[in-house]
C-alpha positions in Angstrom: -31.0 203.5 71.4 -31.3 200.6 72.8 -32.4 196.9 70.5 -34.7 194.5 71.6 -32.6 191.3 72.7 -33.4 188.3 71.9 -34.3 185.6 74.6 -30.7 183.6 75.7 -29.9 181.3 78.1 -27.0 182.1 80.8 -24.1 180.4 82.1 -24.9 180.1 85.2 -28.2 177.8 86.4 -31.1 178.7 88.5 -30.8 177.2 92.0 -34.5 176.1 92.7 -35.2 175.6 96.2 -36.9 172.0 96.0 -36.3 168.4 95.7 -38.3 165.9 93.7 -40.2 164.7 96.3 -41.7 168.5 97.0 -42.5 168.7 93.4 -44.3 165.4 93.2 -46.5 166.3 96.8 -47.7 169.5 94.5 -48.6 167.3 91.7 -50.1 164.9 93.7 -52.2 167.4 95.8 -53.4 169.4 92.4 -54.1 165.9 90.8 -56.2 164.4 93.8 -58.2 167.4 94.2 -59.4 166.9 90.5 -59.7 163.2 90.8 -62.0 164.1 93.9 -64.3 166.4 91.7 -66.2 167.8 94.4 -62.7 169.1 96.7 -63.5 166.7 99.2 -59.5 166.0 99.0 -58.6 169.6 99.3 -60.9 169.7 102.4 -59.6 166.8 103.5 -56.2 168.2 103.1 -57.0 171.4 104.9 -58.2 169.1 108.2 -55.4 166.8 108.3 -53.1 170.3 108.9 -55.1 171.6 111.0 -54.5 167.9 113.3 -50.8 168.3 112.7 -50.7 165.1 110.5 -47.5 164.5 109.7 -48.3 163.8 105.8 -50.4 166.4 105.4 -48.3 169.5 106.6 -45.3 168.3 104.6 -48.0 168.5 101.5 -49.1 171.8 102.4 -45.2 172.6 102.3 -44.6 171.1 99.5 -47.5 173.2 97.7 -46.5 176.3 99.0 -43.0 175.9 98.1 -43.7 175.0 94.4 -46.2 178.0 94.3 -43.7 180.0 95.7 -41.3 179.2 92.8 -43.9 179.3 90.5 -44.9 183.3 91.5 -41.3 184.3 90.9 -41.5 183.1 87.5 -44.7 184.8 86.8 -43.5 188.2 88.8 -40.6 188.3 86.0 -42.7 187.9 83.3 -45.5 190.4 84.5 -42.6 192.7 83.9 -41.5 191.9 80.7 -45.1 192.2 80.0 -45.4 195.8 81.1 -43.1 197.1 78.2 -44.3 198.1 75.0 -41.8 195.4 73.0 -42.3 192.2 70.7 -41.5 190.0 73.8 -44.2 191.4 76.1 -46.7 190.7 72.9 -45.2 187.1 73.4 -45.4 185.9 76.7 -49.0 188.1 77.1 -50.3 185.7 74.1 -48.5 182.7 75.8 -49.5 183.3 79.7 -53.4 184.0 78.7 -53.7 180.9 76.1 -55.3 177.9 77.3 -53.3 175.8 75.5 -50.3 175.4 74.7 -47.9 177.0 71.7 -47.5 174.2 69.3 -48.7 175.3 66.1 -46.4 175.0 63.6 -46.9 177.2 60.3 -46.3 175.7 56.7 -44.2 178.1 54.7 -42.1 181.3 55.6 -43.2 183.8 58.3 -41.7 186.8 59.9 -40.6 186.1 63.2 -42.0 189.1 65.4 -38.6 189.3 67.7 -36.3 189.0 65.0 -38.2 190.2 62.0 -36.4 187.7 60.0 -38.6 185.1 57.6 -38.1 181.7 58.2 -39.8 178.0 57.8 -41.7 176.3 60.6 -42.0 179.5 62.7 -44.5 178.8 65.8 -47.9 180.9 66.0 -47.9 181.6 70.0 -51.3 183.4 69.6 -54.2 182.5 71.6 -56.9 180.0 69.6 -59.5 182.9 69.5 -57.4 185.9 67.9 -58.1 185.8 64.2 -55.8 189.0 63.4 -52.7 190.3 64.0 -51.2 186.6 64.8 -47.7 186.4 66.6 -45.2 184.4 65.2 -42.1 183.4 66.7 -39.2 181.8 65.3 -38.9 177.9 66.0 -35.4 178.5 67.5 -37.8 180.3 70.7 -39.9 177.3 70.9 -38.6 176.0 73.9 -38.7 179.3 75.5 -42.2 179.8 74.7 -43.2 176.2 75.7 -41.6 176.6 79.2 -42.8 180.5 79.6 -46.5 178.3 79.2 -45.2 175.0 81.8 -43.4 177.0 84.5 -46.1 179.7 84.4 -49.4 177.8 84.4 -47.9 174.7 85.8 -51.6 174.3 88.0 -53.8 174.7 84.8 -50.8 172.1 83.3 -51.2 169.4 86.7 -55.1 169.5 86.0 -55.3 169.5 82.5 -53.1 165.9 82.8 -55.6 164.7 85.4 -58.6 165.4 83.4 -57.1 163.6 80.3 -56.3 160.7 82.6 -58.9 160.4 84.1 -61.4 160.2 81.2 -59.2 156.6 80.3 -60.0 154.9 83.5 -63.1 153.4 85.1 -65.4 156.0 86.2 -66.8 154.1 89.2 -63.1 153.2 90.4 -63.3 154.6 94.2 -61.2 157.7 94.7 -58.8 155.3 96.9 -57.8 153.1 93.8 -57.7 156.3 91.1 -55.0 158.1 93.3 -52.8 154.9 94.1 -53.2 154.6 90.1 -52.2 158.1 89.4 -49.2 158.0 92.2 -47.5 155.1 90.0 -46.9 157.5 87.4 -43.8 158.2 88.9 -41.1 158.3 86.1 -43.9 160.9 84.2 -43.8 163.0 87.8 -39.8 163.4 87.5 -40.0 164.3 83.4 -42.4 167.0 84.8 -39.9 168.0 87.7 -36.9 167.8 85.3 -38.8 170.2 82.7 -39.8 172.4 85.7 -36.3 173.0 87.2 -34.6 173.2 83.2 -37.6 175.5 81.8 -37.4 177.8 85.2 -34.0 177.9 84.8 -33.9 179.1 80.9 -37.2 181.7 81.4 -35.6 183.2 84.5 -32.4 183.7 82.9 -34.0 184.9 79.5 -35.9 187.3 80.8 -33.2 188.8 83.3 -30.6 189.1 80.4 -33.7 190.7 78.2 -34.8 192.8 81.3 -31.1 194.3 81.8 -30.3 195.4 78.6 -34.1 196.8 77.9 -34.9 198.5 81.8 
């Protein structure tokens, strides 16, 4: 009889086929589209691609590369979601939620992956879910956070940009806003590290689970 294995992190890292500059291009492209507010940046980018402008071709290629990486994770998550297992429930709740799984439950709760009672479990249920909450042990918090972050990368970038805009002068020009946003290189570096490490952790965990389950 097969047993439901916990997500685990294999020793060998997943090699991501991108560098920081490509990830930065992706973040800037999605953020500038939000800043433009009317799709004008996206139309401008596509026009420049058609004109064979070097910067636009580079950015377009970077977006395609990061998107391909995200889709690999999405395909892996989808394979898990097709199974009738507790982990499938967890993945479904996480990737279909609008917000990251950060709700820590007070007191004792039962982890749906292990069946163990523990303090400080994480409720990964969607905010609108009112019955049968999906709860995981605190040690799986990084895993579910990275599933959300990597699987929903575009949503995360767009949501962050909207929050960032609320803290800036709404009368500022798009040029000034894009320059200001581009100055956050250290933040984008941190996001890139989270994407690399998170993709590695999620991929290895889910691959290990599928090898033991299927």
